[in-house]
LUMVEX-470181 format. One record per residue: residue in one letter; x, y, z of N, C-alpha, C in turn. Coordinates in pm, 1 decimal, m for minus. Example, Ala and Ser with C-alpha at 12.3 -4.5 7.8 and 13.67 -1.06 7.14 Angstrom:
REM residues 2
{res:A, nx:1319.0, ny:m569.0, nz:780.0, cax:1230.0, cay:m450.0, caz:780.0, cx:1320.0, cy:m330.0, cz:780.0}
{res:S, nx:1285.0, ny:m225.0, nz:708.0, cax:1367.0, cay:m106.0, caz:714.0, cx:1290.0, cy:3.0, cz:787.0}
//
This chain:
REM residues 70
{res:M, nx:9195.3, ny:9223.4, nz:8649.1, cax:9193.1, cay:9228.3, caz:8542.1, cx:9294.1, cy:9146.0, cz:8526.3}
{res:M, nx:9413.9, ny:9217.8, nz:8571.2, cax:9586.6, cay:9187.8, caz:8531.3, cx:9643.0, cy:9019.6, cz:8557.3}
{res:R, nx:9519.7, ny:9042.4, nz:8715.6, cax:9566.6, cay:8900.7, caz:8779.0, cx:9520.4, cy:8793.9, cz:8672.8}
{res:R, nx:9411.1, ny:8798.7, nz:8658.5, cax:9352.9, cay:8706.4, caz:8507.7, cx:9448.9, cy:8653.8, cz:8402.9}
{res:C, nx:9457.7, ny:8777.7, nz:8360.3, cax:9590.1, cay:8743.7, caz:8263.2, cx:9703.3, cy:8695.2, cz:8297.3}
{res:I, nx:9771.8, ny:8711.6, nz:8415.6, cax:9866.5, cay:8600.1, caz:8458.3, cx:9833.4, cy:8489.5, cz:8507.8}
{res:V, nx:9750.5, ny:8486.2, nz:8537.5, cax:9710.8, cay:8302.0, caz:8560.6, cx:9688.2, cy:8226.4, cz:8446.2}
{res:W, nx:9593.5, ny:8314.4, nz:8334.8, cax:9595.5, cay:8246.9, caz:8249.8, cx:9724.8, cy:8220.1, cz:8174.9}
{res:L, nx:9821.9, ny:8296.5, nz:8124.9, cax:9940.9, cay:8318.1, caz:8076.3, cx:10012.3, cy:8202.5, cz:8125.5}
{res:L, nx:10012.6, ny:8204.7, nz:8275.3, cax:10108.9, cay:8102.2, caz:8355.9, cx:9997.1, cy:7957.9, cz:8330.9}
{res:L, nx:9871.5, ny:7934.5, nz:8301.6, cax:9829.3, cay:7811.1, caz:8266.7, cx:9843.5, cy:7777.2, cz:8099.7}
{res:Y, nx:9881.3, ny:7869.6, nz:8027.4, cax:9894.5, cay:7857.6, caz:7880.4, cx:10013.0, cy:7808.6, cz:7884.5}
{res:L, nx:10147.1, ny:7873.3, nz:7944.8, cax:10248.8, cay:7828.7, caz:7910.1, cx:10320.4, cy:7692.2, cz:7962.6}
{res:L, nx:10225.8, ny:7701.5, nz:8129.2, cax:10307.1, cay:7559.6, caz:8188.3, cx:10200.3, cy:7451.0, cz:8133.0}
{res:G, nx:10116.8, ny:7429.3, nz:8108.5, cax:10052.5, cay:7346.0, caz:8090.7, cx:9991.5, cy:7242.5, cz:8225.6}
{res:E, nx:10002.8, ny:7125.5, nz:8202.7, cax:9906.8, cay:7080.6, caz:8327.1, cx:9954.4, cy:7076.4, cz:8416.2}
{res:E, nx:10065.7, ny:7103.0, nz:8432.5, cax:10119.9, cay:7081.4, caz:8597.8, cx:10083.7, cy:7239.8, cz:8673.5}
{res:V, nx:10056.2, ny:7323.3, nz:8595.8, cax:10044.9, cay:7428.5, caz:8717.7, cx:9912.7, cy:7437.5, cz:8666.5}
{res:R, nx:9815.5, ny:7361.1, nz:8595.9, cax:9647.0, cay:7361.9, caz:8636.7, cx:9611.0, cy:7234.2, cz:8750.7}
{res:T, nx:9702.3, ny:7166.2, nz:8728.7, cax:9667.1, cay:7081.3, caz:8874.8, cx:9722.0, cy:7174.9, cz:8982.4}
{res:T, nx:9830.6, ny:7247.2, nz:9022.0, cax:9876.6, cay:7316.3, caz:9136.9, cx:9764.9, cy:7418.4, cz:9143.8}
{res:M, nx:9729.5, ny:7491.7, nz:9013.8, cax:9595.6, cay:7616.3, caz:9045.8, cx:9443.8, cy:7558.8, cz:9130.8}
{res:V, nx:9472.2, ny:7453.3, nz:9084.7, cax:9329.9, cay:7376.1, caz:9117.6, cx:9326.8, cy:7356.7, cz:9274.9}
{res:T, nx:9492.9, ny:7326.7, nz:9313.5, cax:9457.5, cay:7279.6, caz:9460.1, cx:9433.2, cy:7416.7, cz:9544.3}
{res:V, nx:9522.7, ny:7489.7, nz:9482.0, cax:9548.7, cay:7652.1, caz:9509.3, cx:9345.6, cy:7692.3, cz:9544.1}
{res:Y, nx:9306.3, ny:7671.2, nz:9452.3, cax:9170.8, cay:7766.4, caz:9407.4, cx:9089.7, cy:7675.5, cz:9498.4}
{res:V, nx:9074.6, ny:7575.0, nz:9536.9, cax:9025.8, cay:7475.2, caz:9635.1, cx:9042.8, cy:7519.5, cz:9776.9}
{res:T, nx:9154.8, ny:7510.7, nz:9824.8, cax:9256.0, cay:7557.9, caz:9935.8, cx:9158.3, cy:7672.1, cz:9984.5}
{res:L, nx:9147.5, ny:7776.8, nz:9863.3, cax:9142.0, cay:7904.6, caz:9900.3, cx:8960.8, cy:7922.2, cz:9938.5}
{res:I, nx:8902.5, ny:7829.2, nz:9870.9, cax:8747.0, cay:7833.1, caz:9930.3, cx:8752.5, cy:7739.0, cz:10008.6}
{res:I, nx:8755.8, ny:7666.1, nz:10089.8, cax:8772.0, cay:7584.4, caz:10203.1, cx:8807.2, cy:7678.2, cz:10292.1}
{res:K, nx:8892.1, ny:7765.6, nz:10253.7, cax:8922.0, cay:7862.0, caz:10383.3, cx:8861.6, cy:7988.4, cz:10387.6}
{res:G, nx:8763.8, ny:7991.8, nz:10325.2, cax:8645.5, cay:8132.9, caz:10301.0, cx:8774.7, cy:8264.4, cz:10196.2}
{res:Y, nx:8838.2, ny:8244.7, nz:10162.4, cax:8927.5, cay:8355.4, caz:10103.1, cx:8861.1, cy:8374.3, cz:9928.9}
{res:K, nx:8793.3, ny:8257.2, nz:9872.1, cax:8789.2, cay:8296.0, caz:9742.7, cx:8655.9, cy:8177.0, cz:9727.2}
{res:T, nx:8561.3, ny:8286.6, nz:9663.7, cax:8422.0, cay:8221.5, caz:9650.6, cx:8420.7, cy:8142.9, cz:9494.6}
{res:F, nx:8343.1, ny:8034.5, nz:9466.6, cax:8367.8, cay:7916.7, caz:9338.0, cx:8327.0, cy:8028.5, cz:9229.5}
{res:A, nx:8276.6, ny:8138.1, nz:9261.7, cax:8234.1, cay:8229.8, caz:9108.1, cx:8343.8, cy:8334.6, cz:9062.0}
{res:Q, nx:8459.0, ny:8342.6, nz:9171.3, cax:8598.8, cay:8392.8, caz:9135.8, cx:8671.9, cy:8320.2, cz:9109.9}
{res:V, nx:8675.8, ny:8181.5, nz:9090.6, cax:8798.1, cay:8102.2, caz:9021.9, cx:8771.0, cy:8074.5, cz:8863.5}
{res:P, nx:8884.7, ny:8116.5, nz:8778.4, cax:8866.8, cay:8109.8, caz:8647.1, cx:8791.4, cy:8008.5, cz:8600.9}
{res:V, nx:8718.0, ny:8072.5, nz:8488.9, cax:8568.6, cay:7950.9, caz:8417.0, cx:8672.5, cy:7845.7, cz:8381.2}
{res:N, nx:8797.7, ny:7841.1, nz:8317.6, cax:8840.4, cay:7739.2, caz:8232.3, cx:8910.2, cy:7603.6, cz:8365.3}
{res:L, nx:8911.0, ny:7687.1, nz:8494.2, cax:8931.1, cay:7597.0, caz:8627.8, cx:8845.6, cy:7567.0, cz:8697.0}
{res:Q, nx:8719.1, ny:7579.9, nz:8644.7, cax:8557.5, cay:7542.4, caz:8753.1, cx:8543.2, cy:7397.4, cz:8763.4}
{res:P, nx:8501.7, ny:7325.8, nz:8627.8, cax:8508.3, cay:7170.0, caz:8638.3, cx:8616.9, cy:7089.4, cz:8728.9}
{res:Q, nx:8773.4, ny:7154.2, nz:8723.9, cax:8819.5, cay:7053.3, caz:8761.9, cx:8808.3, cy:7130.4, cz:8944.8}
{res:V, nx:8771.6, ny:7246.2, nz:8989.8, cax:8791.8, cay:7266.8, caz:9072.4, cx:8673.5, cy:7249.7, cz:9145.6}
{res:E, nx:8533.0, ny:7200.3, nz:9114.5, cax:8428.1, cay:7142.7, caz:9125.2, cx:8486.3, cy:7015.9, cz:9166.1}
{res:A, nx:8521.6, ny:6930.2, nz:9066.4, cax:8529.6, cay:6789.4, caz:9063.5, cx:8647.9, cy:6779.1, cz:9241.4}
{res:E, nx:8750.1, ny:6841.7, nz:9243.9, cax:8793.2, cay:6826.7, caz:9322.4, cx:8752.5, cy:6836.7, cz:9471.5}
{res:L, nx:8658.7, ny:6959.1, nz:9489.4, cax:8582.2, cay:6956.2, caz:9582.2, cx:8482.6, cy:6835.5, cz:9653.3}
{res:A, nx:8407.8, ny:6801.5, nz:9549.0, cax:8322.6, cay:6668.9, caz:9520.8, cx:8406.9, cy:6550.3, cz:9604.5}
{res:V, nx:8551.0, ny:6559.9, nz:9543.2, cax:8654.1, cay:6425.5, caz:9595.8, cx:8599.2, cy:6462.0, cz:9741.6}
{res:L, nx:8627.2, ny:6545.4, nz:9785.0, cax:8639.3, cay:6583.8, caz:9896.5, cx:8522.5, cy:6589.6, cz:10000.0}
{res:E, nx:8414.7, ny:6559.7, nz:9929.0, cax:8266.2, cay:6549.5, caz:9950.7, cx:8228.5, cy:6701.7, cz:10033.0}
{res:L, nx:8260.2, ny:6801.8, nz:9951.2, cax:8223.1, cay:6940.5, caz:9971.5, cx:8206.2, cy:7000.6, cz:9861.0}
{res:G, nx:8040.5, ny:7081.8, nz:9910.2, cax:8004.8, cay:7172.7, caz:9795.3, cx:8095.3, cy:7288.6, cz:9742.1}
{res:I, nx:8012.7, ny:7376.7, nz:9641.5, cax:8124.9, cay:7477.2, caz:9546.2, cx:8111.3, cy:7556.1, cz:9636.9}
{res:D, nx:8067.8, ny:7594.5, nz:9775.6, cax:8096.3, cay:7685.1, caz:9907.6, cx:8188.5, cy:7637.9, cz:9981.7}
{res:G, nx:8279.5, ny:7501.2, nz:9931.9, cax:8352.2, cay:7489.9, caz:10065.6, cx:8292.1, cy:7391.1, cz:10190.8}
{res:K, nx:8169.0, ny:7397.2, nz:10162.9, cax:8125.8, cay:7321.1, caz:10306.6, cx:8082.1, cy:7158.0, cz:10279.3}
{res:P, nx:8086.8, ny:7087.9, nz:10401.5, cax:8057.7, cay:6957.4, caz:10347.9, cx:7907.7, cy:6923.4, cz:10307.6}
{res:L, nx:7867.8, ny:6861.4, nz:10191.9, cax:7784.4, cay:6821.1, caz:10158.9, cx:7658.7, cy:6760.6, cz:10233.6}
{res:P, nx:7584.6, ny:6763.6, nz:10234.2, cax:7479.4, cay:6706.9, caz:10370.5, cx:7444.8, cy:6569.5, cz:10345.2}
{res:T, nx:7424.8, ny:6503.4, nz:10445.3, cax:7408.5, cay:6321.6, caz:10422.8, cx:7283.4, cy:6275.6, cz:10460.2}
{res:E, nx:7261.7, ny:6193.2, nz:10395.1, cax:7124.5, cay:6088.3, caz:10472.5, cx:7193.1, cy:6061.0, cz:10551.6}
{res:P, nx:7076.6, ny:6079.2, nz:10682.1, cax:7058.1, cay:6008.2, caz:10753.0, cx:7080.8, cy:5839.4, cz:10757.9}
{res:A, nx:7090.2, ny:5714.1, nz:10850.1, cax:7145.4, cay:5604.7, caz:10782.2, cx:7011.1, cy:5575.8, cz:10808.7}
{res:A, nx:6926.2, ny:5452.4, nz:10783.4, cax:6827.1, cay:5408.2, caz:10755.3, cx:6826.1, cy:5284.1, cz:10830.4}
//
């Protein structure tokens, strides 16, 4: 709980630059398997999900299934 308060306070005080950095940190932690998407603060989840999609990864950090070539 205390960590969430600290993260929220940093995001509030420092703005977009920290938010972008925190998104990158959470994306990395999800890919490495240290965090799950559910553990990402709610206010960062849309940006984290979008960043994972750009990397063609699901919210579990694993590659999205691809359709076979026709």
